[in-house]
N, C-alpha and C positions, 0 to 999 in steps of 0.2 A: 181969353182964349179959350177953344173950348172947352168942357172939364166932360172928360168922360168913361169918366166910373167913381165912382165914394165905396170908401171899404173905413169902418174905425176912426170916424171922422180925417179921416185920408182922402183927399181929390189930386188927382191924377188926367192934367189939364195936357195942349197939346197946344200952341201960334202954328199959323199959316206961315206957311214959308216963314222958318226957322235956320235957323244953319245948322249947317252937316260939324259932327256925326248925326243920325237919327234915331232921336232921345226925346224924353216927356222931360216933365214937368211932376214933383209929390210935391203937396203943401201940406202943414201939418204943422196947428198951431201957427209960431210965429217965424216957424224954419222953412224952407225950401231945398229942393238937389234939383238936376238934374243927372236921370240917369242915361247912358246910355242901350239902346236897343239891343241889340248885334252882339254887347258883352258884358250889360247887367253891372255895366259898372260906374259910381258916383262918378260921377263929372265937373258936378261946382257943389256947394253947399255942404251944410251939416242935418242931421236928423239924429232923435234918442236912436238907441243901436237898437229897440222893440218894434219903431214906425218903418225901420229901414227894414227890419227881417221880410215884419211883412208884405214892405212895396215888392220884396226882390224875390219872396215867390211867388206873390199876382204875381208880377213880369214874368218870371219864366211856366207856370202857364200861359198866359200870353201875350208871348212876341210875335205867335204871327198875323195877331189880329195887332196889334201895334205896331208892325213897319204896313200894315195896307191903312189900318190911320194917316200914320206920315206916310205915303205915298200921296190921297187925301189929302194933305196937306199942306200942299206941297206947291198942289193945284188951285190952290182957296176952296176946297169943298171942305165941307159940311163932316166930319168921322164920326163914326158909327160909337156908338154906345161898347162897352166891353161891359160883361158878368164883374159882377164885385165876387170876393173874395171872401164864403159859403158864413 
Protein backbone atom coordinates (compact mmCIF):
# COMPACT_ATOMS: atom_id res chain seq x y z
CA UNK A 1 0.00 0.00 0.00
CA UNK A 2 1.62 3.25 -1.11
CA UNK A 3 2.17 6.03 1.40
CA UNK A 4 1.09 9.27 -0.25
CA UNK A 5 1.84 11.67 2.62
CA UNK A 6 3.37 11.75 6.09
CA UNK A 7 3.04 14.46 8.74
CA UNK A 8 3.25 14.62 12.55
CA UNK A 9 3.72 10.85 12.74
CA UNK A 10 0.59 10.21 10.64
CA UNK A 11 0.82 8.06 7.49
CA UNK A 12 -1.70 8.55 4.69
CA UNK A 13 -2.02 5.53 2.41
CA UNK A 14 -4.16 4.09 -0.39
CA UNK A 15 -4.58 0.51 -1.58
CA UNK A 16 -4.54 -0.43 -5.25
CA UNK A 17 -7.96 -1.62 -6.40
CA UNK A 18 -9.61 -0.86 -3.04
CA UNK A 19 -13.39 -0.95 -2.49
CA UNK A 20 -15.70 2.05 -2.94
CA UNK A 21 -16.48 4.68 -1.74
CA UNK A 22 -13.25 6.52 -2.57
CA UNK A 23 -11.26 6.69 0.66
CA UNK A 24 -7.80 6.74 2.18
CA UNK A 25 -6.25 5.07 5.20
CA UNK A 26 -4.65 7.11 7.97
CA UNK A 27 -2.36 5.43 10.49
CA UNK A 28 -1.07 6.91 13.73
CA UNK A 29 0.69 4.70 16.28
CA UNK A 30 -1.64 1.71 16.80
CA UNK A 31 -4.68 3.54 15.38
CA UNK A 32 -6.09 3.34 11.85
CA UNK A 33 -9.07 5.04 10.22
CA UNK A 34 -10.60 4.99 6.76
CA UNK A 35 -11.75 8.42 5.59
CA UNK A 36 -14.25 9.00 2.77
CA UNK A 37 -12.64 11.49 0.36
CA UNK A 38 -15.88 13.13 -0.73
CA UNK A 39 -17.55 13.59 2.67
CA UNK A 40 -14.51 13.39 4.98
CA UNK A 41 -16.51 11.03 7.20
CA UNK A 42 -14.70 8.35 9.19
CA UNK A 43 -15.84 5.07 7.62
CA UNK A 44 -14.00 2.74 10.00
CA UNK A 45 -11.66 2.81 12.95
CA UNK A 46 -10.73 5.19 15.74
CA UNK A 47 -8.09 7.84 16.17
CA UNK A 48 -7.16 10.34 18.90
CA UNK A 49 -9.12 13.58 18.50
CA UNK A 50 -6.07 15.76 17.75
CA UNK A 51 -4.79 13.36 15.07
CA UNK A 52 -8.17 13.16 13.35
CA UNK A 53 -8.39 16.96 13.33
CA UNK A 54 -4.99 17.17 11.58
CA UNK A 55 -5.99 14.48 9.07
CA UNK A 56 -9.26 16.21 8.21
CA UNK A 57 -7.56 19.60 7.87
CA UNK A 58 -5.02 18.06 5.47
CA UNK A 59 -7.69 16.15 3.52
CA UNK A 60 -9.83 19.27 3.09
CA UNK A 61 -6.87 21.07 1.49
CA UNK A 62 -6.01 18.15 -0.81
CA UNK A 63 -9.38 16.61 -1.72
CA UNK A 64 -8.88 17.00 -5.50
CA UNK A 65 -5.41 15.42 -5.31
CA UNK A 66 -6.81 12.56 -3.22
CA UNK A 67 -9.44 11.87 -5.89
CA UNK A 68 -6.74 11.87 -8.58
CA UNK A 69 -4.74 9.36 -6.55
CA UNK A 70 -7.87 7.23 -6.02
CA UNK A 71 -8.35 7.06 -9.79
CA UNK A 72 -4.72 6.05 -10.29
CA UNK A 73 -5.06 3.30 -7.69
CA UNK A 74 -8.20 2.00 -9.41
CA UNK A 75 -5.97 1.22 -12.41
CA UNK A 76 -3.13 -0.19 -10.26
CA UNK A 77 -0.95 2.83 -11.00
CA UNK A 78 1.38 4.52 -8.54
CA UNK A 79 -0.41 7.40 -6.79
CA UNK A 80 1.27 10.79 -6.56
CA UNK A 81 2.76 12.10 -3.35
CA UNK A 82 0.75 14.86 -1.68
CA UNK A 83 2.45 17.57 0.39
CA UNK A 84 2.11 17.25 4.16
CA UNK A 85 0.65 19.82 6.53
CA UNK A 86 3.15 22.65 7.08
